VORO-578949 format. One record per residue (C-alpha): residue number from 1; residue in three letters; x negated, y, z negated. Coordinates in steps of 0.2 Angstrom, whole numbers. Layout:
pos:code:east:north:up
NUM:ala:X:Y:Z
...
***
This chain:
pos:code:east:north:up
1:unk:-41:-50:-100
2:unk:-35:-34:-91
3:unk:-20:-35:-79
4:unk:-30:-25:-66
5:unk:-48:-27:-61
6:unk:-57:-13:-53
7:unk:-73:-14:-43
8:unk:-82:0:-33
9:unk:-95:-4:-20
10:unk:-101:6:-5
11:unk:-87:19:-5
12:unk:-73:5:-7
13:unk:-63:4:-23
14:unk:-55:-14:-24
15:unk:-40:-15:-36
16:unk:-36:-33:-40
17:unk:-20:-37:-49
18:unk:-25:-50:-61
19:unk:-11:-61:-67
20:unk:-14:-76:-56
21:unk:-5:-88:-69
22:unk:11:-77:-65
23:unk:7:-75:-46
24:unk:2:-57:-51
25:unk:20:-52:-56
26:unk:21:-34:-60
27:unk:20:-32:-79
28:unk:23:-16:-88
29:unk:4:-16:-92
30:unk:-1:-19:-74
31:unk:10:-4:-69
32:unk:1:7:-81
33:unk:-16:2:-76
34:unk:-13:3:-58
35:unk:-6:20:-59
36:unk:-20:26:-70
37:unk:-33:18:-58
38:unk:-25:27:-42
39:unk:-25:44:-51
40:unk:-44:42:-55
41:unk:-49:36:-38
42:unk:-39:50:-29
43:unk:-52:62:-37
44:unk:-68:52:-34
45:unk:-77:59:-19
46:unk:-88:44:-16
47:unk:-73:32:-14
48:unk:-67:33:4
49:unk:-56:18:5
50:unk:-45:8:-7
51:unk:-41:-11:-6
52:unk:-27:-18:-16
53:unk:-26:-37:-18
54:unk:-20:-51:-30
55:unk:-31:-63:-40
56:unk:-29:-81:-35
57:unk:-18:-88:-22
58:unk:-5:-74:-21
59:unk:-3:-55:-18
60:unk:11:-52:-29
61:unk:27:-62:-33
62:unk:37:-46:-37
63:unk:43:-40:-54
64:unk:42:-49:-70
65:unk:58:-58:-69
66:unk:55:-69:-84
67:unk:53:-53:-94
68:unk:69:-47:-88
69:unk:78:-62:-95
70:unk:76:-54:-112
71:unk:87:-39:-107
72:unk:101:-47:-97
73:unk:112:-51:-113
74:unk:112:-33:-119
75:unk:126:-21:-118
76:unk:129:-14:-100
77:unk:124:4:-104
78:unk:109:-2:-113
79:unk:103:-13:-99
80:unk:106:2:-86
81:unk:96:14:-96
82:unk:82:1:-98
83:unk:81:-3:-80
84:unk:82:15:-75
85:unk:66:18:-85
86:unk:58:3:-79
87:unk:60:8:-61
88:unk:55:26:-64
89:unk:39:19:-71
90:unk:36:11:-54
91:unk:38:27:-44
92:unk:21:36:-49
93:unk:12:21:-41
94:unk:21:24:-24
95:unk:18:43:-25
96:unk:-1:40:-29
97:unk:-3:29:-14
98:unk:6:41:-3
99:unk:-4:56:-9
100:unk:-21:47:-9
101:unk:-32:57:3
102:unk:-40:41:9
103:unk:-34:25:17
104:unk:-26:11:6
105:unk:-26:-7:12
106:unk:-15:-21:5
107:unk:-24:-37:7
108:unk:-11:-51:6
109:unk:-13:-70:4
110:unk:1:-82:-2
111:unk:17:-74:-8
112:unk:22:-55:-7
113:unk:39:-56:-14
114:unk:51:-42:-21
115:unk:41:-28:-28
116:unk:26:-37:-19
117:unk:33:-32:-3
118:unk:37:-15:-9
119:unk:20:-11:-15
120:unk:12:-18:1
121:unk:23:-7:12
122:unk:18:8:2
123:unk:0:5:7
124:unk:-6:13:23
125:unk:-12:-4:32
126:unk:-8:-22:28
127:unk:-19:-36:32
128:unk:-13:-54:29
129:unk:-20:-72:29
130:unk:-11:-84:40
131:unk:-3:-93:25
132:unk:4:-77:18
133:unk:23:-75:18
134:unk:35:-60:14
135:unk:52:-60:6
136:unk:61:-45:-1
137:unk:70:-57:-12
138:unk:80:-44:-23
139:unk:96:-52:-17
140:unk:91:-69:-25
141:unk:92:-61:-42
142:unk:108:-51:-38
143:unk:101:-33:-36
144:unk:96:-21:-23
145:unk:78:-16:-18
146:unk:67:-4:-27
147:unk:49:2:-27
148:unk:52:12:-11
149:unk:55:-3:0
150:unk:72:4:5
151:unk:62:19:12
152:unk:48:10:21
153:unk:56:-5:27
154:unk:69:2:40
155:unk:55:14:46
156:unk:43:-1:49
157:unk:55:-13:57
158:unk:71:-4:62
159:unk:88:-3:52
160:unk:95:-19:59
161:unk:80:-30:55
162:unk:79:-21:38
163:unk:97:-26:34
164:unk:93:-44:39
165:unk:77:-45:28
166:unk:86:-36:13
167:unk:103:-45:14
168:unk:96:-63:17
169:unk:80:-63:8
170:unk:72:-76:19
171:unk:54:-80:20
172:unk:44:-71:34
173:unk:28:-79:40
174:unk:13:-68:42
175:unk:14:-70:61
176:unk:32:-65:62
177:unk:29:-50:50
178:unk:16:-44:62
179:unk:27:-46:77
180:unk:41:-36:69
181:unk:29:-22:63
182:unk:30:-26:45
183:unk:11:-29:44
184:unk:-4:-24:54
185:unk:-16:-39:55
186:unk:-16:-58:53
187:unk:-32:-67:50
188:unk:-37:-85:46
189:unk:-35:-89:28
190:unk:-53:-92:24
191:unk:-58:-76:33
192:unk:-46:-64:24
193:unk:-59:-57:12
194:unk:-72:-55:25
195:unk:-60:-47:37
196:unk:-53:-36:23
197:unk:-71:-30:19
198:unk:-74:-27:37
199:unk:-59:-16:39
200:unk:-62:-7:23
201:unk:-80:-3:28
202:unk:-75:4:44
203:unk:-63:16:36
204:unk:-75:20:22
205:unk:-88:25:35
206:unk:-75:36:44
207:unk:-70:54:43
208:unk:-62:53:26
209:unk:-55:71:25
210:unk:-48:69:43
211:unk:-40:52:37
212:unk:-32:61:23
213:unk:-25:75:34
214:unk:-19:61:46
215:unk:-10:52:32
216:unk:-1:68:27
217:unk:4:72:44
218:unk:11:55:49
219:unk:21:53:32
220:unk:28:71:33
221:unk:34:67:51
222:unk:46:55:44
223:unk:57:69:38
224:unk:50:85:47
225:unk:58:95:60
226:unk:49:97:76
227:unk:43:115:74
228:unk:37:112:56
229:unk:27:97:61
230:unk:18:106:75
231:unk:14:120:63
232:unk:7:107:51
233:unk:-3:99:65
234:unk:-11:116:69
235:unk:-15:119:51
236:unk:-23:102:47
237:unk:-33:102:63
238:unk:-40:119:59
239:unk:-44:113:41
240:unk:-54:98:48
241:unk:-63:109:61
242:unk:-72:119:48
243:unk:-79:103:40
244:unk:-96:94:43
245:unk:-88:78:50
246:unk:-80:88:64
247:unk:-96:96:68
248:unk:-105:79:68
249:unk:-91:71:78
250:unk:-91:84:92
251:unk:-111:84:92
252:unk:-111:65:93
253:unk:-99:65:107
254:unk:-109:77:117
255:unk:-125:68:113
256:unk:-117:51:118
257:unk:-120:43:102
258:unk:-110:35:87
259:unk:-105:48:74
260:unk:-112:47:57
261:unk:-98:53:46
262:unk:-101:58:27
263:unk:-82:60:23
264:unk:-84:79:21
***
């Protein structure tokens, strides 16, 4: 059984982390499969939205801590080298989601813990069921965060709240997560799949190239200076303006009808 299942339907690629017996803990195999899938989907023109979810009752309960148990009694330098490589193996997933020229949605139920929070935060939008909970949890195994959570978390909730979440490792309910800006949407548990599908369909029928440019602009704004950001806005807008979706959007506005975007 593959650690990652991939389905494609009506412009939406759904990536299902498939280790329900381990709460979808991020195995080395899953990392490889997820990274490969994201690289493939990035280049598929007919895919216009990506959904990431977990099989069974949980999104992802972090890294494979049981697997780490095989390493903790090695020599310190050997452990350091091993975990540097493990963590660097995780980075291409984050880069791929950030670079993806189409929206990426995390659909969370149950636990999102440790690396599960990191992976969810690296997605563009997060929708969660009422029974979902989030805990950064790294402090509970005596280590600091990885998987880009130290970058995304303070930008999502502010530095003081990020310190609280990272240093205490407490559980955060879906409702609180929404209130503090950690996630976007909370829906009834039995409606998560339907509401995720509705959100993904809305995005998959939108102006995909414009979404990609919007993603790039918003992410670069986290580190850009004012002048360079305004220049990028002009360049990205002009790039969109030469495309069919802009022509359709303007025409539909003038004709007072809903635009029918093709993603081009």
